[in-house]
DRENGU-926551 format. One record per residue: residue in one letter; x, y, z of N, C-alpha, C in turn. Coordinates in steps of 0.05 Angstrom, whole numbers, padded with zeros to 5 digits, always signed. Atoms other than C-alpha are relative to their C-alpha. Layout:
<nodes>
AXYZXYZXYZ
...
</nodes>
This chain:
<nodes>
M-00002+00018+00023+00233-00092+00777-00025-00018+00000
N+00023+00017+00003+00174-00132+00750+00009-00029+00000
N-00008+00028-00003+00185-00203+00775-00014-00019-00019
D+00013+00017+00020+00135-00230+00724+00016+00000-00026
V-00016-00002+00024+00180-00206+00668+00028-00012+00004
V-00027+00010-00006+00248-00221+00700-00001-00014+00027
P+00002+00014-00026+00235-00273+00754+00028-00007+00010
E-00025+00008-00012+00294-00281+00801+00024+00007-00017
G-00022-00007+00018+00338-00246+00750+00013+00026+00007
I-00014-00025-00003+00385-00189+00744+00000+00014-00026
V-00002-00016+00024+00380-00133+00694+00024+00018+00004
K-00025-00016-00001+00447-00101+00680+00002+00016-00026
V-00002-00017+00024+00453-00042+00632+00026+00016+00003
E-00025-00016+00000+00521-00014+00615+00013-00002-00028
G-00015+00001+00025+00567+00002+00557+00018-00024+00000
L-00017+00024+00002+00609-00055+00531+00022+00004-00020
L-00023-00001+00019+00678-00054+00501+00000-00026-00016
W+00001+00024+00017+00681-00102+00442+00027-00013-00001
G-00024+00016+00002+00732-00158+00437-00001-00023+00019
K+00001+00025-00015+00746-00226+00465+00008+00004+00029
T-00009-00005-00028+00784-00202+00527-00021+00013+00017
E+00021-00015-00015+00730-00153+00549-00024-00018+00004
A+00023+00017-00002+00675-00203+00534+00004-00022+00021
E-00006+00021-00021+00708-00257+00577-00001+00012+00028
K+00002-00014-00026+00714-00206+00634-00030+00002+00008
V+00028-00003-00006+00639-00193+00630-00012-00026+00008
V+00011+00027-00007+00622-00267+00630+00010-00009+00028
N-00011+00008-00026+00668-00279+00690-00014+00015+00022
E+00012-00016-00021+00636-00222+00729-00030-00004+00002
Y+00029+00000+00000+00562-00228+00709-00013-00026-00010
G+00011+00024+00013+00553-00295+00673-00009+00007-00029
H+00008-00004+00028+00524-00303+00603-00026+00016-00001
A+00023-00017+00003+00471-00256+00577-00023-00015-00013
D+00025+00010+00012+00399-00275+00561-00009+00018-00023
V+00008-00019+00020+00386-00212+00521+00022+00021-00003
V-00019-00022+00006+00433-00162+00487-00014+00020-00019
L+00010-00021+00017+00411-00096+00458+00024+00017-00010
A-00022-00016+00012+00461-00063+00410-00014+00023-00016
A+00013-00023+00013+00438+00007+00389+00020+00018-00013
D-00017-00018+00016+00471+00048+00335+00030-00008+00002
C-00027+00010-00002+00534+00005+00336+00012-00007-00027
I-00010+00008+00026+00541-00008+00261+00002+00024-00018
S-00005-00021+00019+00572+00045+00218+00029-00002-00009
T-00028+00003+00010+00632+00033+00173+00015+00027+00002
D-00013-00026-00001+00646+00108+00173+00010+00006+00028
V-00007-00007-00028+00649+00113+00249+00018-00022+00012
Y-00014+00021-00014+00674+00045+00273+00018-00017-00018
G-00016+00016+00019+00703+00012+00210-00010-00029+00000
R+00009+00028+00003+00691-00059+00185+00012-00019+00020
Q-00012+00018-00020+00740-00090+00235-00017-00002+00025
S+00017+00000-00024+00692-00071+00290-00021-00021-00002
W+00020+00021+00003+00642-00121+00261+00010-00026+00012
N-00012+00025-00011+00688-00179+00278+00001+00001+00030
D-00001-00003-00029+00699-00152+00348-00027-00002+00013
L+00027+00002-00011+00624-00144+00359-00011-00028-00002
I+00009+00028+00003+00608-00213+00332+00014-00019+00019
D-00015+00016-00020+00663-00244+00375-00011+00005+00028
T+00011-00007-00027+00636-00207+00436-00027-00013+00004
L+00026+00012-00002+00565-00230+00423+00002-00031+00003
S-00004+00029-00001+00589-00302+00412+00009-00009+00028
I-00010+00007-00026+00623-00302+00480-00020+00006+00022
I+00017-00008-00023+00573-00265+00524-00028-00012-00001
C+00027+00010+00002+00508-00296+00498-00002-00029+00008
K+00005+00028-00007+00482-00359+00530-00016-00013-00023
Q+00017+00015+00019+00446-00413+00489-00028+00012+00001
D+00028-00011+00003+00378-00386+00465-00001+00030+00008
A+00001-00029-00006+00398-00314+00481-00012+00015-00025
S+00011-00018+00022+00363-00259+00440+00018+00024-00002
I-00016-00024+00006+00403-00204+00407-00017+00019-00017
Y+00014-00020+00016+00371-00140+00382+00020+00020-00010
I-00017-00019+00013+00410-00098+00333-00018+00023-00010
C+00017-00023+00007+00377-00029+00328+00017+00022-00013
S-00016-00020+00013+00401+00023+00279-00017+00013-00022
T+00011-00013+00023+00380+00074+00227+00018-00008-00024
A-00014+00008+00024+00400+00045+00160+00005+00024-00018
R-00007-00022+00018+00437+00097+00119+00017-00010-00023
K-00015+00008+00023+00468+00093+00051+00030-00004+00006
G-00028+00005-00004+00537+00061+00055+00009-00007+00028
D-00008+00005-00028+00535+00046+00130+00008-00029+00005
G-00008+00028-00003+00545-00029+00120-00019-00017+00017
L+00018+00015-00018+00485-00050+00163-00008-00026-00012
D+00008+00025+00012+00461-00101+00113+00022-00021-00001
E-00023+00018+00001+00530-00131+00106+00006-00011+00028
F-00004+00010-00027+00538-00135+00182-00021-00021+00007
V+00022+00019-00006+00470-00169+00189+00006-00027-00014
S-00007+00025+00014+00493-00221+00137+00023-00014+00015
A-00022+00012-00014+00558-00232+00175-00009-00012+00027
L+00010+00010-00026+00522-00240+00242-00018-00025-00004
S+00018+00023+00006+00473-00289+00209+00016-00026-00003
V-00016+00024+00002+00531-00338+00200+00002-00014+00028
K-00003+00012-00027+00536-00348+00277-00026-00001+00015
F+00025-00001-00014+00466-00331+00299-00023-00002-00020
E+00024+00004+00018+00397-00347+00271-00016+00026+00000
K+00016-00024+00003+00361-00286+00244-00029-00006+00001
H+00029+00006-00003+00288-00284+00265-00018+00020-00013
E+00018-00019+00011+00257-00220+00244+00013+00027-00004
L-00009-00027+00005+00265-00150+00219-00024+00019+00002
L+00021-00020-00002+00223-00091+00240+00011+00026-00012
K-00009-00024+00013+00228-00028+00197-00020+00022+00006
N+00017-00024-00003+00201+00042+00209+00012+00022-00017
E-00009-00022+00017+00208+00094+00155+00002+00025+00016
T-00003-00026-00014+00236+00159+00182+00004+00021-00021
E-00003-00022+00019+00239+00226+00150+00029+00008-00004
G-00026-00011+00007+00302+00244+00114+00025-00017+00006
D-00025+00011-00008+00355+00207+00153+00004-00030-00007
G-00003+00029+00007+00341+00134+00134-00024-00016+00011
V+00020+00018-00010+00301+00074+00157+00009-00012+00026
F-00008+00012-00026+00302+00053+00230-00007-00030-00002
E+00004+00029+00001+00311-00023+00234+00008-00013+00027
I-00007+00017-00023+00310-00073+00290+00002-00029-00010
H-00005+00028+00008+00340-00141+00274+00002-00017+00025
R-00001+00018-00023+00329-00199+00322+00013-00026-00008
F-00015+00024+00004+00377-00257+00326-00003-00018+00024
Q-00001+00018-00022+00379-00318+00369+00021-00021-00004
R-00021+00020+00001+00433-00367+00385-00011-00027-00005
</nodes>
């Protein structure tokens, strides 16, 4: 691990079940997160709109003050990504959007939020 990047810290990478109960378990075991990366987690067709509330609740619980959240996804017609970003913006401050045009499948987007 590069101690200049993560001095005296712990990097933990694992899947995360969404919801208040699971989020509280994570905080009890590891503490609050400085950075969260959510990749390809937003699709109304796959997860449904109720999953948005579960993910927002989870992020609200596990993120410490000033934590950074990165939502990475390919924006596809009807996936609800824009609506989710708007919903997340109610609890977290949206800082930037990076877009990369891709061939055929959609536009790859990275949204950065901070508490």
